[in-house]
MARNU-366024 format. One record per residue: residue in one letter; x, y, z of N, C-alpha, C in turn. Coordinates in steps of 0.02 Angstrom, whole numbers, plus 50000, padded with zeros to 5 digits. Example, Ala and Ser with C-alpha at 12.3 -4.5 7.8 and 13.67 -1.06 7.14 Angstrom:
2
A506604971650390506154977550390506604983550390 S506424988850354506844994750357506455000250394 
***
This chain:
361
X492235059748713492305050348729491685047448729 X491555042848699490955042348718490985036348777 X490485039148848490535034548900489975029348884 X490035022048898489315016548899488775018048957 X487985015748955488045018149020487925012749061 X488255007449039488205004449092489195000749067 X489484997349149490164996649142490104989549168 X490954988049185491184981449205491464984649262 X491044980549356491154979349397491444975749443 X491744976749529491524968949560491064972649647 X490704971149647489954973649706490194969949750 X490224972749811490284970949873489344969749901 X488934963549885488294965749942488254965249996 X488694961450034488624959950070489214959350113 X489354959650178490264956850169490304949450183 X491014948550196491384943150238491734940550164 X491924934150147492434928850128492434932450064 X492854927050027492944929549945492214927249892 X491954924449938491514922449883490674930149889 X490854934649907490554940649899490584944449852 X491304943749803491534946849784490964945949718 X490824951549692490154950049647490314952949584 X490654947849551490774951049458490074954049456 X489784959349389489374960449355489654968149293 X489184964049250489614967449162489134974349143 X488604973349187488224975949170487934983549225 X488324986849277488194990649328488234994849285 X487635002249337487765009749309488355012449311 X488455015749248488865017849249489075027349265 X489385027849350489125034149348489115042349304 X488705040949284488585047649218488715053649222 X488495056649321488375064449330489075061749352 X489245070049337490015070449369489945075349415 X490035074449470489905081549532490815086349525 X490475092649560490785098249565491325093849556 X492125096549541492715096049594492705091049564 X492635085549537492515077349527492725075549449 X493275069949438493435070549361492925060549329 X493045058149276492765054449284493395049349251 X493585045449277494375040249252494205033249233 X494185032349190494515026949144494835025149158 X494695018449210495315015049234495855011849180 X496235008449183496575000749167496934997649184 X497084999549238497194996749313497064998649375 X496694989349414496364993949472497374990949535 X497224989449579497834986949639497624984449664 X497714978049692497524975149753497744976249829 X497274980849843498044977449952497674977749977 X498024974950051497524971550115496594974650134 X496914983550102496504987450167495784984850122 X495694981550041495204978250025494704974650039 X495374968050094495214961650102494614964950168 X495054970150213494634970850234493684976350251 X494144979550177493374981950179492964975950155 X492984971150147492754964250097492424961850149 X492764959650190492484954050274492214961450311 X492294966450330491844969950349492404972550421 X492894968750433493344974650462493334979150473 X493244983350398493324989250394492774992250384 X492074995150401491604993750374491175001150335 X490784998050325490475003650228489844998250213 X489235003850195488925004750173488794997650112 X488444995550117488494988350043487644990850030 X487604991949934488184987049918488684993849901 X489444991649862489834995449866490344993149796 X490764992749758491234993849718491924994949763 X492154988649781492514988749817493124990049752 X493904990749809494614996149769494574998449806 X495415002249790495795008949878496165013949790 X496225009249771496825012449686496695011149618 X496845014249593496655013549505497085018349471 X497155017349399497225023649368497275018949297 X497125027449259497065026649175496965034449144 X496415035549121496295042549066495735045049101 X496045050849095495135054349127494865055249080 X493935053649060493915052749055493205056349044 X492695061049078492525067749088492675071849159 X492455074949159492305078249206491685085049222 X491665088849244490545092649276490755097149232 X490135097849201489985102749135490145108449143 X489985110049190490585116549205491255115649213 X491355113249219492215112449250492665109649193 X492185108049103492675104949094492725111549039 X493215114849029493835120648960494235117349001 X494455123248961495195122448941495695127649020 X495615125849055495405133049085496475134249104 X496875134949095497755135049074497755141449171 X497275143949197497515145049283497645143049311 X498205141049373498115134949415497885140649475 X497695147449501497595148749532496745147149553 X496175146149489495975143149450495465138649476 X494665140749528494485133349551494065128049535 X494325128549466494005123849394494505116249418 X494255110549383494355105649373494485102949327 X494615107049278494955109549208495885112449226 X495835115849300496505116949307496995114949356 X496585106849365496945102749401497135095349358 X496935096649310496475089149267496125091549206 X496255085549151495775089449057495745083549034 X495545080849026495145074748971495945072348934 X495625067648953496475065348897496865061648974 X497115067949004497855065849065497445058049072 X498265055249075498535050149112498325052949193 X498235048549224498275050949301498065044049333 X498275044649414498035040449447497865040149519 X497685036749560497475040549648497235035649678 X497145036149709497235031149792497035030449835 X496725027649874496245029949940495665030749947 X495475027749891494855032049871494345023749826 X493695023549916493265014449863493215017049800 X493415009149731492615011949691493245009449618 X493925007149650494295005849585494114998249529 X494074994849570493764989149532493204990549470 X493544992349428492844991449383492954999949342 X492634998849273492865003249210493035009049219 X492485010849269492295019749250492445022449331 X492755027149362492925029849460492385036449439 X492345038249490492205046049503492715048149579 X493135049749547493575055849604493745057149594 X493825063049681494055070749681494615073049645 X494625079549583495145077349565495855082549603 X495635082849663496205085549689496745080549765 X496525073449706496625067049729496795063549672 X496875067649618496995065149548498005063649568 X498265060949538499145065849520499245061149447 X499585068049429499515065949340500245060949320 X500245056349281500565051349268501135053549240 X501635053049247502355055349190502085051749124 X502475053549068502435047849007503205044049048 X503545044449063504035037849078503785034649113 X503285033049155503075028849186502325023849164 X502525018949150502055013349166501155014849185 X500625013549172500415016049198500195009949264 X500345002049233500484997649290500805001649372 X501375003949347501855005249383501805010949438 X501355012249387501005022149434500505019149482 X500075015149456499655012949513499745005349551 X500065005349560500565002949593500935003449665 X501165011849645501425015749690500825017849731 X500275021149719499665023549767499535021249836 X499795017649829499525015649889500085011249926 X500375006049902501005003549929501675006549922 X501715008949906502315017449879502075021749942 X501815026849908501605032549975501395029350030 X500965023050035501265021750124502195020150143 X502605016650118503155017650123503505022050114 X503205028850079503435032850108503155038250150 X502765035550182502705040450257502825037250305 X502865029050315502965026150363504155024650323 X504145026650268505045024550289505445036250297 X504925041350277504905048350289504865052050360 X504165051250372503635057750432503485054050497 X503185042850513502965042750553503645041650630 X504235041050605504665038650663505175046250595 X504835054450624505535056450610505495061150695 X506055064750703505955064350765506585059750812 X506235051750793506665048250855507355042950802 X506935040750758507425038250702507635043550649 X508655041850634509035046250606509655039250561 X509735042150485510245037950479510655034250505 X510655029150487511255021950544510765020150586 X510355024950619509755017450663509375009950652 X509475006750678509205002150635508704999750640 X508174998950596507454996950570507504991050557 X506764988750580506324983550569505984983750510 X505864979350448505184978050420505154973050420 X504324970650431503864964950390503974964750344 X503774956750334503464956350243503944962450196 X504684958450214505294963550160505034962250104 X504964953650101504934952150004504254952749976 X504094956649980503254959349944503034964749974 X502744968449933502234972149972502394976550017 X501794980450028502074986550058502814984850106 X502974979150132503434980450147504114981950106 X504124979250070504664976950001504914986050013 X504354987249977504194995949973504474998450006 X504244998350096504675001350176505245000650152 X505874993450171506494992250165506594996650113 X506304997050044507315000250034507075004950024 X506535008650041506555018450068506875016550106 X506875014750172507385013950209508045012250206 X508125009850161508905012650168509005016250077 X508535021650051508715025450021508835029150071 X508595030150132508645037850151509325035950248 X509545029950244510025028250229509975022750329 X509685021550339509015017650402509645009350367 X509675007150443510095002950427509454997150418 X509524990950383508594988450386508764979350378 X508274977550437508514970350452507634970950428 X507684963950376507224963250347506494956650395 X506084956050385505764946450408505304944150298 X505524939350302505184937950237505334931050236 X504714927250185504944918650164505534918950164 X505304910850169505764904850126505624905550031 X504944907350009504854905949970505184911449945 X505164918149960505064923849929506014927549922 X506144925049988506984922849969507424919549919 X506884914049889506964908949834507004909249759 X507684911749707507804914949654508334919349657 X508384921449704509164924249690509644917949722 X510444919949721510874915549721511124913049840 X510864915049868510784913549944510444921949959 X510344922050049510024924950085510454933350090 X511004933750099511454938150044511344944149980 X511044938249988510754942149868510104946749867 X509744941449926509004943449934508894947549987 X509344947650028509184954250077509494959850040 X509874960449989510204966249960509554969649903 X509014963449856508714963949820508264967549864 X508504963849910507484972749966507634974049997 X508354979149989508524983250035508614982050085 X508914977350078509034974050208509804972450180 X509874975650263510464972750290510714966850296 X510154964750328510274960550369509544955350340 X509334949750313508794946450351508564938050368 X508124943650401507854933350454507294930950373 X507394921950375507144920250316506574915950347 X505864918150351505614907950379505544903950334 X505464897450376505704892450348504904888250320 X504074892850348503724889250311503694901250295 X503014894650248502444901350219502124906150259 X502334912550314501674913250354500824914250320 X500534911650252499884912650244499504913650312 X498824911450326498304916050366498444916450412 X498864907350461499114908950514499754913250557 X500104913050485500934920250536501344915350583 X500834909350600501474905350655502094905050667 X502374905050609502914905450575503444912750593 X503374921250634503634922850671503594918650734 X503264918450782503604914950833504104911650817 X504184905650803504534900650761505034901750753 X505024908650719505914910750715506494915350745 X506014915450816506514917350850506544924650848 X506084929450797506364932750742506644938350819 X506594942450876506754947650924507404944650943 X507494939850970508264936550975508644936750923 X508364936550875509074936950820509154943550793 X508414950550810508564955550788509044957150854 X509174955350924509194955450991510164956150928 X510524950350902511004947850923511154951050871 X510884954950789511104959750747511134966250781 X511104966450797510854971950856511634977450898 X511724971450919512194969250998511624972051054 X511144967751032510394971851108510414976451108 X510504980251043510164984851061509474988851023 X509144980551007508954986450970508564990050897 X508064990750871507664995250819507465001050852 X507635006850823507285012150836506465012450809 X506305009850757505805007850741505525000550707 X505134997350741505024992250693504234990850652 X504074992750585503724991850580503464987050533 X502504986850593502204979750566501824979850521 X501424976950480501014977950437500444970050439 X500964964950501500634959250538500054959350560 X500204961350616499794964850664499454955850700 X499324953850725498874950950797499564946150793 X499964941650729500324938050766500954940850780 X501214944450768501694948950785501634953550838 X501124958050856501204963250872501934964450942 X501774956850999502074953751044502684956451032 X502894950950975503634951450947504114960050954 X503544963650902503714968650865503974971550969 X503414973950974504004976851091504454976751073 X504524967051078505104963651152505804963651068 X505634969251026506264969950976506174977850958 X506274982051002506174989151019506594992251043 X507374997751040507945001151066507285003451133 X507965006951171507675013151217507185016651176 X506715017251186506345024451160506185026751104 X506115015651076505825014351016505405015750996 X504985015050932504395014950915503875011950875 X503655010050924503345002350861502625005950802 X502685004650759502085005450707502074999650672 X501035003650697500714993150674500264997450626 X500644996950558500125001050494499754995850468 X499594990550486499014984050476499034980150496 X498604971950474497944969050488498154962750465 X498884960250434498754952450401498534948350424 X498674946150494498564940150530497904944150587 X497594952750574497184952450585497334956850636 X497024961450685497014967750724497474969150761 X497824970650799498164969650896497574972550928 X497384968050983497274967851032497314976051048 X497244979051118496964983651134497614978651216 X498444983351217498764981551267498894984751339 X499164982351418499224988451440499964991751416 X499714999351411500265003551423500755005851458 X500725001851535501474998051552501964990951539 X501744990551470501954985851416502464990351394 X502554995351372502975002351335503415003451368 X503465002751449503965005351542504745001751524 X504724996051503505504994751481505644995651477 X505754996551416506135001951329505645013751345 X505435013251411504875017951364505005023551335 X504615013151308504625014651221503715018751190 X503795020051111503125023651118502735017151054 X502105018351015501675013350978501285021550918 X501275019650881500775022450834500135019450793 X499895019350751499405016550739499115020850670 X499715021650614499115029050575499165027850512 X498845031050501498265027950393498875030650374 X498555029550297498865036550248498545038250217 X497855038050242497135045350243497735053150258 X498045051350334498205055850341498825062050343 X499385053750308499945056150277499485059350189 X499355062450160498835061050099498605068850106 X498165071250161497885076650197497835079550140 X498255083150106498275089650065498635088749992 X498295091849969498645092849877499305091649855 X499725096549943500365097249910500545090449922 X500455088050006500725080850054500795077049960 X500265073349963500025067749903500445071949831 X500535076949835500745076649766501805076449774 X501805076649831502905078149852502805071049874 X502445069249911502655059349927502405056449828 X501935057549801501835050249714502595056749722 X502765063949675503165062649631503945062449643 X504315063549718504705057949756504805053149730 X504135046049743504055039049725504105039049646 X503995043649568503835042749519504915043249532 X505165049349535505775050249509505985045949542 X506135041449633506625035449631506545030749555 X505645027149546505575023749492505995025649435 X506035036249435506175035049331507015035549350 X507405037149406507755035149386508105027749421 X507885022749438508035017049438508305014849520 X507895020049583508105021749658507915014949662 X507035014949670506575008549680506565001749609 X506254996549612506474996749556505364989249582 X504994989649531504304987449572504454980949525 X503994977649588504294970049546503184968749544 X502934969349475502464967849478502504960049449 X501934958349521501944950749537501634947249451 X500934947349493500204944449462499874949349427 X499354949049353498894955049356498494947249318 X497744949049353497254948849374496974951449325 X496074946049272495894947249248495054951349312 X494954957249295494494959849320493914953549362 X493584951449322493264945549331493364941649387 X494244940749395494744935449434494714938549523 X494424944449539494394948349575494534940749645 X493714936249679493924932349705494764931349729 X494904925749668495784921249640496334930149677 X496034934449642496554939349652496474938949737 X495994940149776496104942249875496474935049917 X495874929549865496394925949897497184922349889 X497334924549831498174924549850498574929849877 X498104935049901498374940149925498414934549990 X497914934049994497534931950093498194926850103 X498274922150064498954915450065499284916950088 X499654922850086500184923050085501004922850023 X500434922749950501154920249899501284922249887 X501054931049894501234933049850502084938249831 X502544940349766503134941049765503184949549745 X502434952249763502784959049735502134961149736 X501734967149689501194972049682500794964349632 X499994965449647499584961349626499074966549579 X498824965249531498494971449485497944967049456 X497194972449442496714967749402497004973049334 X496764968849274496924976349221496254976549206 X496044980349193495174983749180494984982349123 
***
C-alpha cells in the first residue's frame, strides 16, 4: 500500500474559536510507525463535544496538534518488525492484533481529522463486515460513552425498573444513552428540544424513538445559552412523573446550565452523573448540597471505562451486536467534508444536531 508523504488534515496551532481550525492539504504524513502502533488510513472522523473542548483550550493540549478523537478506516501500515502474518494470539506483535488491510475503528485518541493517524494497536477495534464504517466510527465515542453510562457508572445504585433522567435524548450521546438504559430495563425520562421532536406524529412517538418512557420537550432550542432547561421546569416535571420520588440516576452532559436542576431531580441515594460540559463546566459546589437526599455525584470519563483492551472490546462488540440486531438505530445526521471542520463545530455548538455528525476524509 503506497503511502503519500503529505496528507490532508485539520490542525490547531493555537486554541480558541472555530477560526483556529486550519485545514491543510500538505500536512506531513506520519511515515514512521512506532512499535505497537498501526497507521490507519481514515475513511471517517467523528465530531464530538470533546473536540470543541480541545479546540477552545478547556481541555489543555500542546499546540500545534491534529484535532479529532474518533475515526476509522483501513490499516495501512505496521511497525516493520511487526508487519508479518503472525496468527498466534499470544504474540506481542502488532500483527497478532491487526493486519494491514483490516477494517478498524478507534476513539479517545487525538488526531483523527486527517487522512492518516497513528493508533496504538491495542486501542483498535476490528469492524465486522456487517457494520458500515460510518456507523462503526459513530459508535466509538458516543456509543461507548453511552455503554458505560448505562451499565457501569450506576452499578449498585440503580436497578431495572428505576427511573433515569437523560438530557439531550433527541441526539448524540444522550440518545444513545437513553436507548441503552431502556435496553437494560430502566424507565427513562428524556429531555430534548422541540426541533428534535419534530418529524414524529406526536411526543409519544418521539419518546419511543428516543428510548424514553416520558419526554420533556423544550420549546426553544438550547443552543449556546441553554436557558430553556430552567424555563421548562424540568425538576417539577420529573417529580410529577416519578410520584415525587425522583430519579436514581441523572445523566447530564450539559453541565453548567443544568447541574442545579439535576441535583433537584435525584431520588434518595440517587447518583448525579456529570459527564459533559456542553454549556460550560460544572463549578465547585458545597458537598452539603447532597445532604438532603444522601446523594452521590461522579464526574466520569470514557478512558477509565475502556482502560484495558478486554473492556474496550467487550463494550464495542456489544454495541456492534445491538446495531446488527436492530436494538440500536444509529442516526447519522450530517457528514461534512474535512475542509468544512469549522462548519461542523459551529453546527454542533449551536445545538442543531439530530444525530451523529461525521467528517468524510
